N, C-alpha and C positions, 0 to 999 in steps of 0.2 A: 371596660372589659373585666378588669381586676375586681370591681365591685360586684358584677355579676357572679364571679367565681366564688367570692366570699358568701354571698347569699346562697347559692347552691351548696356549698359546703355546710353551712348552717342548717339547711333544710334536711340534709341527709345524716347528721350527726346523731348518735343514739342517745335516746333520753336517760337521764340518771333514774336509778331505781327509785320507786316511791317509797316514802316513809311508812305508808300503810299497806298492810296485806289484806286483800279482799278475797273472801271465800263465799262463792255463791252456789246455790243448788235449789232443790225442791223437795218439799215434804209431800209424801203420797201414802196411799193405802191401796192394797188390793180388795179390800172389803167394799162392798156395795152399800153404802150408808150415806144418808144425807147429814151434814153437820148443821147444827142449829145456826140461826142467823146471828146470834150473840157470841159465837165462838171466837176464840183467839188462838192464833198459832204463835209458836215460839221456837226459834233455833238459837243454839249457843255453842260457843267454842270454850272448852273447859281445859285447863292444864291438869297435868297428873296430880297436883296437890289439892285439886278441887276448886281452884280460883276460876271464876268465869271471866274470860278475857274479852268476850264480844258477845252481844245478845242482839236478836232482831225479833221484835214483838210485832205481829200483824194481826189488827182487827179484821175478821174475815167478812163481816157486814153481808153475810149471806153467801159468799163465794164458796166454792168447793175445792177439793184437791184436783190437780196438783197446786201446792201453795209455794210460790218462789220465795226465797230468802236470800239475804245478803249480809255477811258478817265482816266488819272491818275492825282490825286490831293493829296497833303499832308494831312495825316489824321488830323493835327492840324489846318487845315483850315476849317474843319467841326466842327461847333459850336453846343453844346448841345441845343436842341430845335429849331434849325435853320431849314428852309424849303429850299429845293434844287430841282431844275427841270432839267431833260435832255431833249434837244430839238435837232432837226436835220432839215437839209435843203439840196438841190441841187441847184446850180447855174449854168447857162451856162457860156461859155466863155466871154460873155459880161457883166457878173455880175448880170443879171436878175435872180430872183428867179423863178425856174421851179416847185419845190416841196418843201413843208415845213410840219412839224409835227403840228398837231392840238390837242387841249386839253392840259391837264397838266399831265406830267409824274414825279410824286413826288418820292423823295428819302427820306426814313426815316433816319434821322441822327443817330439814335440808332443802327439800324441794316441795313446799307446800302447793297444793293445787289451788287454782283460782276457781274451779268447779268440781263440786264433790259428786254431782249427779243426783239421782233420786235417793232419798232416805225414806225407807218404807216404815210405816207406823202400824201398830196394832192396838186394840184395847188393852187396858191394864190387866184384865182377868186372862187374857189369852196368853198362853205360854209357848 
């Protein structure tokens, strides 16, 4: 009987926090356009000083938006009071930027989300 109680207690104890912070979301656009088959999507988490803390590069291989992304960063890389931004872009096979996020998608260092939602992208010439 005592063995069963120990097993049940272990099954319900909370998990320790992960050493890795995972942020996921999707890159999308409201524009009706087909991305070239050799396009690549990229999402990144950048610190206020410009350091890229995490990057996810996704070869699209003909896929279209929405494009899911997943960023993983060590929790100890997130400094108290720091400001962090999630950005995204799609480049063609020649490296030219086809779409990029606009505005600032801030991540709160105290309670960073695991899901940023959809990040809308526009062509570089669109303001």
